[in-house]
C-alpha positions, 0 to 999 in steps of 0.5 A: 500500500502506498503512502499519501501525504496532505501537507501544506507549507506557507509563508505569508502575512497575517491579514487581520488579528486572529479571531479567537473562540472557544468550543462548547467544551472549552477548547480554544480555536483561532482563525487567521487569514494569511496572504501570499503573493505570486506573479501571474503570467508566463512565457517570460512575460512580466506578470502582475502580482496576485495575492492569494488568501488562505484561511488558517485554523489553529487549536489549543496551544497554537490558538493560545500562541496566536492570541498572545503573539500574532497580529495583523501584518506579522509574517508567519510560517505555517505547516498543516493539512488541507481540509475541504468542507462546504456550507449552504447559503441561499440553498447553494452549497459553497465549498471551502478550503481550510488549513488545519495548522500543526506548526507555526513560526513567527518570522516578524521580530517583536519589538521590545515594550519600550520601543512600542511606547509613543512619546 
């Protein structure tokens, strides 16, 4: 039997502060939007830059890390798996793709508290 792999690796910029919630049983969950950029066009043409948005979900300790350290504009590295789902709107099924994050690394250096103070 052959092995299969569902692994996503992204480096991008956080689009908004994490949305932190708790499930009914008290499990912490964070949702983050992550922007990655790429050039569109081919055959040696100079393409224009395009931004792709990714929906990330972090659970438990990773959600706590997101709440404590990640904010809009931060550059992060994430690894996880791609999950597909759908929801219904006006009787139409709308497909979704979500990255269930297993590892996150903050690439933006955090400033010391005294640097953040405005005189």
